[in-house]
C-alpha positions as CSV (number, residue, x, y, z in Angstrom):
1,M,-14.3,189.7,-6.2
2,P,-11.7,186.8,-5.5
3,L,-8.6,186.3,-7.7
4,R,-9.3,189.5,-9.4
5,E,-7.1,189.8,-12.2
6,P,-5.1,193.1,-13.4
7,T,-7.6,195.7,-15.3
8,T,-4.6,195.8,-17.6
9,I,-2.5,193.1,-19.4
10,G,1.1,193.4,-18.8
11,P,4.0,191.5,-20.0
12,D,4.2,189.3,-16.8
13,V,0.9,187.9,-17.3
14,R,0.9,187.3,-21.0
15,R,1.8,183.7,-20.5
16,G,-0.9,183.1,-18.0
17,L,-3.0,184.6,-20.2
18,R,-2.8,182.4,-23.1
19,L,-2.6,179.3,-21.4
20,N,-5.5,179.9,-19.0
21,L,-8.3,182.0,-21.1
22,C,-8.3,180.2,-24.4
23,A,-11.3,178.2,-23.5
24,I,-13.5,181.2,-24.7
25,A,-11.0,183.1,-26.5
26,C,-13.0,182.4,-29.9
27,A,-16.1,183.8,-28.7
28,A,-16.0,186.8,-30.9
29,V,-16.6,184.2,-33.5
30,I,-19.0,181.5,-31.8
31,I,-22.0,181.6,-33.8
32,A,-24.9,183.4,-32.3
33,S,-28.5,182.9,-33.3
34,W,-30.9,183.8,-30.8
35,T,-34.6,183.0,-30.5
36,V,-36.2,183.5,-27.5
37,A,-39.5,181.8,-26.6
38,A,-42.5,182.6,-28.1
39,Q,-44.9,182.8,-24.5
40,I,-43.2,185.5,-22.4
41,R,-44.8,187.2,-19.7
42,A,-45.5,190.8,-20.2
43,D,-44.0,192.2,-17.0
44,E,-40.1,190.0,-17.9
45,S,-40.4,191.3,-21.2
46,E,-38.5,194.6,-20.5
47,E,-36.1,192.5,-18.6
48,V,-35.3,190.0,-21.2
49,E,-34.9,193.0,-23.6
50,I,-32.5,194.9,-21.5
51,A,-30.3,191.6,-20.9
52,L,-30.2,190.9,-24.4
53,S,-29.3,194.7,-25.3
54,L,-26.3,194.2,-22.6
55,A,-25.2,190.4,-24.3
56,K,-25.5,191.6,-28.1
57,L,-23.3,194.8,-27.2
58,L,-20.6,192.5,-25.2
59,Q,-20.7,190.5,-28.6
60,A,-20.5,193.4,-30.8
61,G,-17.2,194.7,-28.8
62,R,-15.6,191.1,-28.4
63,A,-16.1,190.7,-32.6
64,V,-13.9,193.9,-33.1
65,I,-11.2,192.8,-31.3
66,S,-11.6,189.6,-32.8
67,S,-11.3,191.0,-36.1
68,N,-8.3,193.5,-35.1
69,Q,-6.1,190.3,-34.0
70,P,-3.7,190.5,-36.3
71,L,-3.1,194.3,-36.1
72,I,-3.0,193.7,-32.5
73,N,-0.5,191.0,-32.8
74,D,1.6,193.4,-35.3
75,P,5.2,192.9,-33.7
76,D,6.4,195.3,-36.4
77,R,3.7,198.1,-35.6
78,G,3.5,200.7,-33.0
79,D,0.6,202.8,-32.9
80,K,-1.9,200.6,-34.4
81,G,-4.9,203.3,-34.1
82,L,-7.2,201.6,-32.0
83,T,-8.2,203.6,-29.0
84,G,-11.0,203.2,-27.3
85,E,-13.4,205.6,-29.2
86,V,-12.5,203.5,-32.3
87,V,-13.3,200.4,-31.0
88,L,-16.5,201.7,-29.4
89,A,-17.7,203.3,-32.9
90,A,-16.9,200.1,-34.4
91,A,-18.7,197.9,-31.7
92,T,-21.7,200.6,-32.1
93,E,-22.0,199.6,-35.9
94,N,-22.0,196.0,-35.3
95,Y,-24.7,196.3,-32.5
96,K,-26.8,198.4,-35.2
97,K,-26.2,195.9,-38.1
98,A,-27.4,193.2,-35.5
99,T,-30.3,195.1,-33.9
100,G,-31.0,197.8,-36.6
101,L,-31.0,200.5,-33.3
102,D,-28.1,202.5,-32.1
103,P,-27.4,201.9,-28.6
104,R,-26.4,205.6,-28.3
105,S,-30.0,206.6,-29.0
106,I,-31.8,204.7,-26.2
107,A,-32.6,207.3,-23.4
108,P,-30.2,207.6,-21.0
109,T,-32.6,208.3,-18.0
110,S,-34.2,204.9,-19.0
111,R,-32.8,201.7,-17.1
112,Q,-31.9,199.8,-20.4
113,G,-29.8,203.0,-21.8
114,R,-28.3,203.8,-18.4
115,L,-26.9,200.3,-18.5
116,L,-25.8,200.3,-22.3
117,Q,-24.6,203.6,-21.3
118,A,-22.2,202.4,-18.6
119,E,-21.3,199.2,-20.6
120,M,-20.0,201.5,-23.4
121,A,-18.2,203.6,-21.5
122,A,-16.5,200.1,-20.1
123,I,-15.7,199.0,-23.8
124,K,-13.9,202.4,-24.1
125,E,-12.0,202.4,-20.6
126,V,-10.6,198.9,-21.0
127,V,-9.2,199.6,-24.5
128,D,-7.8,202.8,-23.8
129,E,-6.0,201.4,-20.6
130,N,-4.4,198.8,-22.8
131,Q,-3.1,200.8,-25.1
132,S,0.8,200.3,-23.8
133,F,0.4,197.0,-24.5
134,I,-1.8,197.0,-28.0
135,N,0.9,199.2,-29.3
136,E,4.0,197.7,-28.0
137,K,6.6,196.9,-30.9
138,G,8.8,193.6,-30.5
139,V,6.0,191.8,-29.4
140,G,4.1,189.6,-31.0
141,F,1.4,188.1,-29.0
142,K,-0.1,190.6,-26.5
143,G,-2.8,188.8,-24.7
144,F,-5.6,191.0,-25.0
145,I,-7.5,188.5,-27.0
146,P,-11.8,188.7,-27.1
147,A,-12.2,186.5,-24.0
148,I,-9.6,189.0,-22.1
149,F,-11.8,192.1,-23.7
150,A,-14.8,190.6,-22.4
151,R,-14.1,190.0,-18.9
152,L,-12.2,192.9,-18.0
153,V,-15.3,194.8,-20.2
154,T,-17.7,192.5,-17.8
155,E,-15.6,193.6,-14.4
156,R,-15.8,197.2,-15.2
157,L,-19.2,197.3,-15.9
158,Q,-20.0,195.4,-12.9
159,E,-17.9,198.2,-10.8
160,K,-19.7,200.8,-12.3
161,V,-23.2,199.3,-11.9
162,G,-22.8,196.1,-10.1
163,T,-25.8,196.4,-7.6
164,E,-28.0,196.8,-11.2
165,V,-26.6,194.0,-13.3
166,Q,-23.6,191.4,-13.5
167,I,-22.3,189.5,-16.9
168,K,-20.2,186.8,-17.0
169,V,-19.0,184.6,-20.1
170,T,-19.2,181.0,-19.2
171,A,-19.1,177.5,-20.4
172,P,-20.2,174.1,-19.7
173,P,-17.9,173.0,-17.1
174,A,-15.9,170.5,-19.3
175,L,-15.0,173.6,-21.4
176,V,-13.9,176.3,-18.7
177,R,-10.0,176.4,-18.5
178,N,-10.2,179.8,-16.5
179,R,-11.7,179.2,-13.5
180,K,-13.0,182.5,-12.7
181,S,-15.6,181.8,-15.7
182,R,-16.9,178.6,-14.1
183,P,-20.6,178.6,-13.9
184,D,-22.6,179.0,-10.5
185,D,-24.7,176.3,-9.7
186,W,-27.9,177.5,-11.6
187,E,-26.1,178.2,-14.3
188,K,-24.4,174.5,-14.5
189,S,-28.0,173.6,-14.2
190,I,-29.5,175.7,-17.2
191,I,-26.2,174.7,-19.1
192,E,-26.9,170.7,-18.9
193,G,-30.3,170.1,-17.9
194,K,-31.2,172.7,-21.1
195,F,-28.6,174.1,-23.5
196,L,-27.0,170.1,-23.8
197,S,-30.5,168.4,-23.8
198,P,-30.9,167.1,-27.5
199,D,-34.5,168.4,-26.9
200,W,-33.4,171.9,-26.5
201,I,-34.1,174.5,-29.4
202,R,-30.8,175.7,-31.1
203,G,-30.1,179.1,-29.9
204,Q,-33.0,179.5,-27.6
205,V,-32.5,181.8,-25.0
206,F,-33.4,180.8,-21.4
207,Y,-34.7,183.1,-19.2
208,Q,-35.8,183.0,-15.2
209,A,-36.6,185.0,-12.0
210,Q,-33.9,183.4,-10.3
211,P,-32.5,184.9,-6.8
212,S,-28.9,185.6,-6.9
213,Q,-26.6,186.7,-4.2
214,G,-29.3,186.8,-1.4
215,R,-31.3,189.5,-3.8
216,D,-34.4,189.1,-6.2
217,A,-33.1,188.8,-9.4
218,F,-33.8,188.0,-13.2
219,R,-31.6,185.9,-14.7
220,V,-31.0,185.0,-18.6
221,M,-28.6,182.8,-20.3
222,V,-27.4,183.3,-24.0
223,P,-26.3,180.0,-25.7
224,E,-23.3,180.6,-28.3
225,Y,-21.9,177.9,-30.8
226,Y,-18.7,177.1,-31.8
227,A,-17.6,178.1,-35.5
228,A,-15.2,176.6,-37.6
229,S,-12.4,179.5,-36.8
230,C,-12.7,177.8,-32.9
231,L,-11.6,174.3,-33.7
232,S,-8.3,175.0,-34.0
233,C,-8.0,175.1,-30.6
234,H,-10.9,173.0,-29.7
235,G,-11.5,170.5,-32.4
236,Q,-9.6,167.7,-33.3
237,K,-7.5,165.4,-32.4
238,K,-9.2,165.1,-29.0
239,G,-6.5,165.3,-26.5
240,E,-3.7,166.7,-28.9
241,V,-2.3,169.6,-27.3
242,D,-2.9,173.0,-28.9
243,I,-1.2,176.2,-29.5
244,T,-1.5,177.1,-25.9
245,G,-0.6,174.0,-24.3
246,Y,-4.0,172.8,-23.3
247,P,-5.3,169.7,-25.1
248,K,-8.0,170.0,-27.8
249,E,-11.7,169.0,-26.6
250,G,-13.0,167.5,-29.7
251,A,-15.5,169.9,-29.9
252,S,-17.0,170.2,-33.7
253,E,-18.6,173.4,-35.4
254,G,-22.0,173.7,-33.9
255,D,-21.5,172.6,-30.6
256,L,-21.9,174.9,-27.6
257,G,-18.9,176.6,-26.8
258,G,-20.0,179.2,-24.2
259,V,-23.0,181.1,-22.3
260,I,-23.4,184.7,-21.7
261,S,-24.6,185.0,-18.7
262,I,-26.4,188.1,-17.5
263,T,-27.8,188.8,-14.2
264,L,-30.8,192.0,-13.7
265,F,-31.2,192.7,-9.9
266,R,-34.5,193.9,-8.9
267,Q,-35.0,196.8,-6.8
268,Q,-36.7,196.9,-3.7
269,E,-39.9,199.0,-3.6
C-alpha cells in the first residue's frame, strides 16, 4: 500500500497525526442512523448484512477510543488499563447494544463470522501494539485518536483478509485532510451524486455490485453525519484556524462528515 504509516504511533509522528488526521477524528461521535432501501435483491442481502456488520463493529470500537480520550491523554497517569482485551470487550458491548447480537456468536465458519473474527483480532492487536504510547507519562496528546485507530484497524484487517474485504473511512473530498482517506472515483461519485443530494434520504446506505481493483466486488457506502462535538474543529467560523492548525470547514451539526466504504470481493467460482 502506498504511503503506509507506522502501525504504532510514536513521538516522531504525533505532530503529523494531529495536523493531518483531524478531519475524521470525531468520527466516533458522528451521528450514525442507517437505513437500507426497502427493495433489496435476495442474492445481495447477505452481502449488505456482512458489510454493515463490519462497519458497525468498526464504529463500536472507534466509540471506545473516543470515550476514553481523556484517559488516553492524561499525562499524569501511566498504565491506563486500556488493553486490547478491554477495548475489544467494550466494543463488543457497543455492538451488542446497537444490533442486539453478540458478534462472537456468529459462526466462525460462515463468511460473516470469519470476517468479524478477523476484525475483532485487528482491534485487539492495534490497541496492544500501542500500549507504550497510550501509557506514556508526561505526555498529553498521544495521537491515538479515533481516526487513527480506525485506519490502523482497517489496514490490519486488510493484511488479514484483504483478498476478501477492504474497508476505508473516507469523506467528501473538501473535508479530507489526510490524502490516504481520499475517496476513489466511484466513492466520490456516490458521495457527490447521492449522499450530498438534497433528495437523498438521510442516513440511507448505498450498495452496488461494482468492480474494484480489477475484480468483481460488492460495495457498500455508509454515510455518517457531524455531531455537535465535531464542530470545534469543523464548524464555524469557516476559515478560522482550529486547534490543529487547519481552517475550519464551516460545517453544521447533521452535515455529511464521513463515509465508511466497504468492498466485499466476490470469489471466483
